[in-house]
FIBAPA-507852 format. One record per residue (C-alpha): residue number from 1; residue in three letters; x, y, z. Coordinates in steps of 0.02 Angstrom, whole numbers, plus 50000, padded with zeros to 5 digits. Layout:
% residues N
+-----+-----+-------+-------+-------+
!   k !   r !    xx !    yy !    zz !
+-----+-----+-------+-------+-------+
! NUM ! ALA !     X !     Y !     Z !
...
+-----+-----+-------+-------+-------+
% end
This chain:
% residues 150
+-----+-----+-------+-------+-------+
!   k !   r !    xx !    yy !    zz !
+-----+-----+-------+-------+-------+
!   1 ! ARG ! 51608 ! 52233 ! 46053 !
!   2 ! TRP ! 51543 ! 52264 ! 46223 !
!   3 ! ASP ! 51588 ! 52101 ! 46295 !
!   4 ! LEU ! 51772 ! 52109 ! 46331 !
!   5 ! HIS ! 51765 ! 52004 ! 46515 !
!   6 ! ASP ! 51660 ! 51875 ! 46418 !
!   7 ! CYS ! 51813 ! 51865 ! 46308 !
!   8 ! TYR ! 51970 ! 51904 ! 46384 !
!   9 ! LYS ! 52029 ! 51891 ! 46598 !
!  10 ! VAL ! 52130 ! 52074 ! 46597 !
!  11 ! ILE ! 52249 ! 52028 ! 46728 !
!  12 ! PRO ! 52265 ! 52184 ! 46851 !
!  13 ! GLU ! 52431 ! 52237 ! 46838 !
!  14 ! ALA ! 52465 ! 52360 ! 46737 !
!  15 ! LEU ! 52626 ! 52292 ! 46605 !
!  16 ! GLY ! 52644 ! 52494 ! 46552 !
!  17 ! GLU ! 52579 ! 52648 ! 46530 !
!  18 ! GLY ! 52605 ! 52778 ! 46405 !
!  19 ! SER ! 52498 ! 52946 ! 46392 !
!  20 ! TYR ! 52352 ! 52894 ! 46296 !
!  21 ! SER ! 52337 ! 52703 ! 46353 !
!  22 ! THR ! 52398 ! 52566 ! 46481 !
!  23 ! VAL ! 52445 ! 52418 ! 46415 !
!  24 ! PHE ! 52391 ! 52256 ! 46542 !
!  25 ! ARG ! 52404 ! 52049 ! 46512 !
!  26 ! GLY ! 52244 ! 51978 ! 46471 !
!  27 ! GLN ! 52197 ! 51773 ! 46447 !
!  28 ! SER ! 52097 ! 51708 ! 46310 !
!  29 ! ILE ! 51942 ! 51625 ! 46388 !
!  30 ! ILE ! 51903 ! 51473 ! 46299 !
!  31 ! VAL ! 51695 ! 51458 ! 46263 !
!  32 ! ASP ! 51636 ! 51269 ! 46199 !
!  33 ! GLU ! 51557 ! 51289 ! 46036 !
!  34 ! CYS ! 51424 ! 51172 ! 46049 !
!  35 ! ASN ! 51341 ! 51240 ! 46224 !
!  36 ! GLY ! 51421 ! 51368 ! 46255 !
!  37 ! THR ! 51489 ! 51343 ! 46429 !
!  38 ! LYS ! 51670 ! 51405 ! 46479 !
!  39 ! THR ! 51795 ! 51263 ! 46482 !
!  40 ! THR ! 51875 ! 51217 ! 46616 !
!  41 ! SER ! 51979 ! 51098 ! 46735 !
!  42 ! GLU ! 51905 ! 50944 ! 46834 !
!  43 ! THR ! 51934 ! 51053 ! 46978 !
!  44 ! GLY ! 51820 ! 51189 ! 46909 !
!  45 ! ILE ! 51954 ! 51313 ! 46892 !
!  46 ! GLN ! 51975 ! 51381 ! 46717 !
!  47 ! ASN ! 52128 ! 51309 ! 46647 !
!  48 ! VAL ! 52232 ! 51472 ! 46615 !
!  49 ! LEU ! 52408 ! 51377 ! 46529 !
!  50 ! SER ! 52308 ! 51307 ! 46371 !
!  51 ! THR ! 52237 ! 51467 ! 46331 !
!  52 ! ASP ! 52317 ! 51630 ! 46246 !
!  53 ! GLN ! 52374 ! 51755 ! 46330 !
!  54 ! VAL ! 52351 ! 51946 ! 46257 !
!  55 ! ALA ! 52382 ! 52116 ! 46278 !
!  56 ! VAL ! 52232 ! 52229 ! 46342 !
!  57 ! LYS ! 52276 ! 52404 ! 46290 !
!  58 ! THR ! 52157 ! 52507 ! 46403 !
!  59 ! MET ! 52133 ! 52718 ! 46326 !
!  60 ! LYS ! 52135 ! 52830 ! 46443 !
!  61 ! PRO ! 51955 ! 52946 ! 46444 !
!  62 ! ARG ! 52026 ! 53088 ! 46338 !
!  63 ! PRO ! 51930 ! 53191 ! 46213 !
!  64 ! GLU ! 52072 ! 53160 ! 46073 !
!  65 ! VAL ! 52065 ! 52980 ! 46120 !
!  66 ! GLU ! 51945 ! 52919 ! 45978 !
!  67 ! ASP ! 52060 ! 52988 ! 45838 !
!  68 ! GLN ! 52189 ! 52893 ! 45924 !
!  69 ! LEU ! 52122 ! 52739 ! 45931 !
!  70 ! ARG ! 52040 ! 52759 ! 45742 !
!  71 ! SER ! 52230 ! 52784 ! 45687 !
!  72 ! GLU ! 52310 ! 52633 ! 45777 !
!  73 ! VAL ! 52182 ! 52504 ! 45740 !
!  74 ! GLY ! 52173 ! 52567 ! 45540 !
!  75 ! LEU ! 52368 ! 52570 ! 45552 !
!  76 ! LEU ! 52374 ! 52375 ! 45645 !
!  77 ! ALA ! 52202 ! 52349 ! 45524 !
!  78 ! ALA ! 52318 ! 52379 ! 45357 !
!  79 ! ALA ! 52449 ! 52292 ! 45400 !
!  80 ! ARG ! 52363 ! 52137 ! 45463 !
!  81 ! GLY ! 52475 ! 51993 ! 45413 !
!  82 ! HIS ! 52620 ! 52078 ! 45404 !
!  83 ! LYS ! 52749 ! 51951 ! 45537 !
!  84 ! ASN ! 52839 ! 52098 ! 45615 !
!  85 ! ILE ! 52665 ! 52206 ! 45651 !
!  86 ! THR ! 52569 ! 52149 ! 45816 !
!  87 ! ARG ! 52398 ! 52069 ! 45767 !
!  88 ! LEU ! 52261 ! 52143 ! 45800 !
!  89 ! TYR ! 52104 ! 52019 ! 45892 !
!  90 ! GLY ! 51970 ! 52169 ! 45928 !
!  91 ! VAL ! 51907 ! 52336 ! 45994 !
!  92 ! PHE ! 51813 ! 52339 ! 46130 !
!  93 ! CYS ! 51717 ! 52472 ! 46241 !
!  94 ! ASP ! 51639 ! 52465 ! 46425 !
!  95 ! TYR ! 51563 ! 52607 ! 46538 !
!  96 ! PRO ! 51694 ! 52582 ! 46698 !
!  97 ! GLY ! 51573 ! 52569 ! 46830 !
!  98 ! GLY ! 51435 ! 52567 ! 46740 !
!  99 ! HIS ! 51284 ! 52684 ! 46712 !
! 100 ! ASP ! 51215 ! 52806 ! 46859 !
! 101 ! GLU ! 51049 ! 52818 ! 46865 !
! 102 ! GLN ! 50945 ! 52972 ! 46932 !
! 103 ! GLU ! 50756 ! 52988 ! 46965 !
! 104 ! THR ! 50672 ! 53131 ! 46852 !
! 105 ! VAL ! 50518 ! 53217 ! 46903 !
! 106 ! HIS ! 50420 ! 53101 ! 46826 !
! 107 ! GLY ! 50460 ! 52948 ! 46900 !
! 108 ! GLU ! 50562 ! 52883 ! 46776 !
! 109 ! LYS ! 50744 ! 52821 ! 46790 !
! 110 ! GLN ! 50863 ! 52924 ! 46669 !
! 111 ! TYR ! 51042 ! 52884 ! 46644 !
! 112 ! GLU ! 51201 ! 53002 ! 46666 !
! 113 ! GLU ! 51285 ! 53020 ! 46497 !
! 114 ! ALA ! 51448 ! 52896 ! 46547 !
! 115 ! THR ! 51623 ! 52904 ! 46460 !
! 116 ! VAL ! 51636 ! 52733 ! 46354 !
! 117 ! ARG ! 51814 ! 52672 ! 46399 !
! 118 ! TRP ! 51919 ! 52595 ! 46218 !
! 119 ! SER ! 52004 ! 52444 ! 46242 !
! 120 ! ILE ! 52118 ! 52360 ! 46100 !
! 121 ! VAL ! 52173 ! 52169 ! 46115 !
! 122 ! MET ! 52300 ! 52121 ! 46021 !
! 123 ! GLU ! 52453 ! 52003 ! 46004 !
! 124 ! LEU ! 52553 ! 51994 ! 46178 !
! 125 ! CYS ! 52748 ! 52025 ! 46136 !
! 126 ! ALA ! 52813 ! 51952 ! 46298 !
! 127 ! CYS ! 53006 ! 51977 ! 46268 !
! 128 ! GLY ! 52967 ! 52183 ! 46241 !
! 129 ! ASP ! 52943 ! 52280 ! 46090 !
! 130 ! LEU ! 53087 ! 52371 ! 45972 !
! 131 ! LEU ! 53060 ! 52532 ! 46060 !
! 132 ! GLU ! 53118 ! 52446 ! 46226 !
! 133 ! HIS ! 53258 ! 52350 ! 46151 !
! 134 ! LEU ! 53327 ! 52518 ! 46070 !
! 135 ! PHE ! 53318 ! 52594 ! 46232 !
! 136 ! HIS ! 53420 ! 52471 ! 46337 !
! 137 ! HIS ! 53547 ! 52421 ! 46195 !
! 138 ! GLY ! 53566 ! 52558 ! 46085 !
! 139 ! PRO ! 53562 ! 52579 ! 45904 !
! 140 ! LEU ! 53558 ! 52403 ! 45791 !
! 141 ! GLU ! 53690 ! 52366 ! 45668 !
! 142 ! ASP ! 53634 ! 52385 ! 45499 !
! 143 ! ARG ! 53626 ! 52183 ! 45470 !
! 144 ! ASP ! 53517 ! 52156 ! 45613 !
! 145 ! CYS ! 53406 ! 52281 ! 45526 !
! 146 ! ALA ! 53402 ! 52195 ! 45367 !
! 147 ! VAL ! 53369 ! 52050 ! 45464 !
! 148 ! LEU ! 53222 ! 52117 ! 45565 !
! 149 ! MET ! 53134 ! 52218 ! 45403 !
! 150 ! LYS ! 53142 ! 52083 ! 45303 !
+-----+-----+-------+-------+-------+
% end
């Protein structure tokens, strides 16, 4: 999909960063199915408290990023519905900075090849993830692992 910013408001402050991506908090934008308008409060400000928050994982522009993206999306899709795996809501792409126009000799406008930026929208784990927990608290007891993996 090409409409990430029509579906989600992305908060520019990063939640975390890895070698392949940066994760941001996002806010779902509710669209009224009947007339296609965004739901707003009486003041005209979008009611962000009534919409779902998500994690928006934006992939860094690297040659191997598409393989990483396919792998991650494939895993999330295969584990769909599992209570211990974050839910995948969508995969989006866009051109950061848009297209750059250049005039040709014939007076027709051509566009430079732009790098596509991929984003994965998934369930937000507001309390962090298992790796973060292990980093801060050390290994889990066997019985705690059994409860988590049940």
